[in-house]
N, C-alpha and C positions, 0 to 999 in steps of 0.2 A: 510615448515615453512618460506621459503625465502620470499614468498608473504606477510606473516604476518609481518616480520621484516620491509619490505619496507613500508607497510601501517602504521606501528607504527611510523616510521620516518616521514612520511607525516603528521600524526596527531600532533606530537610534533612541527613540523615546523609551521603548521598553528595555533597552540594554543599559541605559544610563541611570544608575541607582542614586546618584547624588541629589537629583531633583526631589526625591521622595524620602529623604532621611527623616526618621522619626514620625512619619505619617502612617495612618492606617492603610492608605492606598499601597504603600510599599509592601506592607505585610500581606495584603490581600493578593497582589498581583505578582510581585517580583521575587518570590521565594520558591526556587526549584531545588529539590534534593537530588535529582537525576537518578532516582530509584524508580522501579517499575512494579506495578501491580499486575497480577496475572491477566493477560488479555488486553492490556492497555500500554500505550507508549508513555514517554516521560512526562510531558505536560498534562496529559489526561490522568496521570497517576497522582497528581499533587495532593489531593484531599486525603489520600491514604497515609501520607507521611507528614502531615501538617497538624499542629496543635489547634489550629483554627477550626471552627465549626463550619465556616463558609469560605470557599475559595473560588477565584476566577483564574482560568488559565486558557491556553489555546495555542494556535500556530497560524502562520500565514505563509504563502508562497506565491511567487510569480515566475512563470516560465515563458521563454520565447524560443521558437524552433524555426530554423531555416532549412528548407529541403533542397538538396543538390541533386535534382533529377525528379523523376515521377513520384507522385504521392499515392500510397495505397489506401483507397477508401472502401475496399470490399467489406470491411467490418461493419459499415454503417454506424460506427461508434466514434463520435467526434473526438473523444479523449485520446484516441490512438492516432489521429492525424491532424490535430489542432496546430495552429500557428502560434497562438499564445493562450495562456491560462492564468487567471488570478483566483486564488482560493483563500478564504479566511474562515477559521473554525474557532469557536469559543466554547469552553467547558465551564459550566457553573455547577458546583457540587455543594451539598449541604449534609453535614454529619451531626445530627442532633444527639446521637449516642455513638459510642465507639464501635458498636456492632451494626450500625444502620447508616447507609449512605443513599441519599437521593441525588441523581445525576442527570443533567440535561446538557445536550450538545446542540449548538446551532451551527449549521453547515451552510456556507454561501460560496458559490462558485460561478465564474463567468469564463467562457472560452469561445474562441472562434477560429475559423480556418483561414482568415485573411481575405476570403473571396465571397463565398455564398452562405456558409453555415455559421450560426452562432447559437449559444445555449447559455441560459442563466438558470441556476438551480438554488433554491433556498429550502432547507430541509431540517426540521427539528427532530432530534432523536433523544431517547431517554432510557434509563434503567434504574432499578433499585437493587442495592447490594445488601445482603444479610451476612455479616462477618461473624460466623459462629465460632470458628477456631482456625488455627493454622492448617488443620487437616481437612476441614470441610467448610465451604462457603457456598452461597446461592446467589445468582444474578438473574434478574428477570427484566425483560424489555428488549430494546434494540441495542445490540452490541456486536463487537467484532467476532467473526468466525475465526477459530484457531487453526489456520491452514497457511503454510508457507512462513516466510520471514516478514514481508512487508505489511501484511494485514495487522500485525501487532506492533509494527515499527514504522508507521506511515508518516510521522512528522519529519520535515525536510532535513533536519540535522542528523538523522539516523541512517541515511543511505547516501551514497556518493553521487550518483548520476542525477541529472536534472529531472528526468522522468523516471518512474519506477522501472526495474528490469523487465524486459519483454516477456520472459518466462512467467513473471509474477503479475503480468497484466493479461496475458492470453491463455496460458495453461492454468495458472492459479489466479482466479479473479481477485485482483487487489482492491483495497478499500471496500471490502465486503462486510457490510454491517446489516444484520438481519434481526428479525423478531424471533425471540426464543428464550429458552431457559438454559443457564449454564451452571454446573456445579464444578468447583475447583478447590484445590488445596495443595498441601505438601505431604508426600509420603515420608520424607525425612528432610534434613536441611539442604540437601543437594538435588532433590528430585521433586519437581512440581507436576501436577496432573490436572486435566480438565476433561469434562464430558458434557456435551451440549446437545440440545434438540431444538431445531429451528423450523419455521414454516417452509413450504415447498418452493422450489424454483418455478419461475414463470416460463413455460416452454414456447409461448406464442411469438416471442421476439428473439429467439436464438439465431445465431449466425455461424455458418460453417467455419469461417476464418478465425473465430474467437471461441469456439467450443461452447462451454456453458456460461461464459462471462455475462452475457446480457440477461440471463435468467435471474440474476441477483440485483437487478437495476434499482428497485424501489423497496426499502425495508418496511414501509407501511402499506404494502399492497394487500395484506391479509389473504394469503393464498394457502388454504388448508386442504387442497386436493392431493398434495403430497407432503413430504417432510424431508429434512436434512439432519442426519446425525453426525456428530463431529467429536473427535477426541484428540488429546495431545499429551505428550510427555516431554519435559524439558529437564536435562541434567546439566548441572554446572559444578560438578565436583572437581574439575580441573581448573587451575588458576587462569582467569581471563578467557575462559572457553565456554561456549554454549553448544550442547548437542541436543537436537530437537527432532522428534518424530511425531508427525500428526497425519490425520487422515479423515475422510468423510465418506458417507454413503448418502446418496440423495435419491429418493423415490419421486419421480416426476409424474404427475397425473393430470390428465385433461380430457374430459368428455369420453370416458371409456377407453382411453389410450394411456398406457403407463410405460415408463422406461426407468431403468436403474442406472445410476452413475456412481463409480468409485473413483476416488482421487487420493493418492498417497504421496506425502511429501516429507522430506527430511533435509536438514541442513546442519552444517558445522561452522562455527564462527569463532575465531581466535584473535586476540590482540597480544602482540609480543613486542615490547619496546615501542619503536615507531612504526611497526608493521601491523597490518590488519589482513587476515586471510578469511575468505568466505567461499563455501561450496554448497550448492543446493541442487537437489534433483526432485523431479515429480513425474509420476506415471498415472494415467487414468484410463478408464474404459466406460463406454456407454452401450447399453443394449437397446434393441428395438429402435434403431435410428431410422428405420423405414416409417415407424409410427410418428417419430418427431418430424420427419420430412412432411408427412401429411398434415400435422398440426401447423407447421410454419407455412405450408402452402395455402391452407384455408385462411390463415390470418394475414396473408400478404395482399397487397393491393394489385399486384400483377400476376397472381396465381403461380408465383415462383417459390417452390419449396427450398429448404436449406438441407444440404447433406452434411451431417455431423460425422466425425470420425468415430469408428468403433474403439480404436485405441489411440491415445495421445501420449506424448512425453515432452519433457523439457528439462534442461539443466543449465547451470552456469557456475563458473569459478571466477573469483575476483581477488585481486591483490592491491593493497594500498600502502603507500609509504609517506610519512610526514617528513617533508624536507625543511620545515621551518627551523629546527635546531641547527641544521647545516648552514642555512643562510644567516642565522643569528649568532654565528660564532660558537656553536655548540651549546648555547644556553637557551632554555625555554622562556626565560623572562623577557620583558619588553620595556625596560625602564626608560629608554630614551625616546619612546613614542607616546604621544598624548593618550592618557588613559581613557578619554572619552571614546576613542576609536578602538584601541586595543587594550586588552586586559591581561597583563602579566603572563602567567604560564598557561592561559587558556587559548592562546593563539596557536593555530595549526595551519599547515599548508600541505595537505596530502595530495599526492598524485596517485591515480589508480588506472588499472586496466581490467576489463571484464570480458570474458568470452561466453557467449550464449548459443545454445542450440535448442530448437523446438520444432515439433511437427504436430499439427492438429489433425492429421489424417494418416497416421502410421498404418492403419487398416481401415478399409471402407466396406460396408455391406455390399455383397455382390449384386443384390437386386437394385442398387442405386448407382452402379458403375456407369450407366448411360446417361445419368443426370448431370447438369452443370455443377461442378464442385468448386467452391470458393474456399481456399485453404491458405494456411500459413506454414511454410516449410523453410524456416528462417535460421540463418547463421548470422550473428551480430557480434562485432568487436567494438567495444566502447572504451575510448581513452580520454581522460579528463583530469581536472584538478578542482579541489575545493579550497576556499579560503575562509577560515573561522577567526574573525577578529575577536570574538568572544565565544564562549561555549554554546550560547543559545542562538548564534547567528551563523549563517553560511551563505557564501556567494559561490556559484558553481558554473562550470563550463565544461562541455565535452563534445567530442566528435564521434559519431557512430558510423562504422562501416557495416552496411547491410547487404546481405546476399539472400534474397528470398527466391527460391527456385520456382515458386508458383507465379506464373505471369499475371499481370493485371488484365482487366477486361478487354483492353485494346491490344493485347499481346506483348506490350512492353514490360519492363521490370522496374521496381521501385529503386530510388536512389539513396544516397547516404544522407545524413542529417548533422547539422551543427546546432547545439542547444546551449542556451544560457539561462540561468535562473538564480533566484535568491530566496531565502527563507529564514524564518525565525520561530522560536517558541517562547512562551512567557508563562 
């Protein structure tokens, strides 16, 4: 719990504005407009809505998971079965001209499974933005792929659950930052577009239970045997509503073996009074899974190949309701509580429920039917609550009912989970 206390102190420091009144530090760190630039979440977007030439921003989160039953480790991806995780991300951005932005991200993460595995990662990322006009801009470097909701909203105050939705971890690879070129802009005031080209996925470390997720593991791997093309449309012409359609095509190449992958995703998100509604769906397909099986077999230590699904799908629906006004006598203000802890009408206490369904092997190549198949055929219901003492801080807890029809290696089935976490942006 020492890490928990340290993160809590950091949260309180960054949320308390009084200590920095009149100082340059306050201007540099503590000003968030809660606006977003295309392809970036709130804290990462600060430089674009600041009069300062140089800004520092970022986020931190700490998650703790208790497993009530067997744990599914078939993915060989610690992030999907960790017991605790600490992550801290800092953005440093310099805007010498209104049309030119230099951007650096420092990503640090530690996670373990409480028994055997642990992982520490420190990774620098960078890009340059050329802001030519509202209609057309150019971004070059390592940046988020425009697919799904979480990839562009991965800061902890922007989603309800302690961990990202399973559909956006397994079917849509979340926290997907890759090396490439992106063009983006506005067709009109309500319609944004983007079109991007990234380096290819790495097929040597793919896993059947997580489809293409592990192919995007390292953005500075410099893999040009294939490529990934990505495009997105976002419409916000309705009040407090986002309608988004995005997709990608990835040509995976490795030693004379090639495979094509398609992934299409769409979501609708609406806020209405104290309610939040969210629905997302994704479908994908991969050809030449026999070739990918051979690539993963040759790359494995035990000569065991991975059977990927020819067709995959995933979707979820989510409803949240903020009960704080009810508990506070119908008022959103918090005048009777110390302002150091709670800040006026920024306090929220949303309850939420989310239903998810996904299948990584909706169809399998007939030639691979006799091979061992490690898959995710999951239905998950997540119920939980968030507490926002300030707009930039969240304390989370949720319980997840999991029904994975695919058995584990020993024939048993994975159990449910209780999760607790906290996060902040600055």
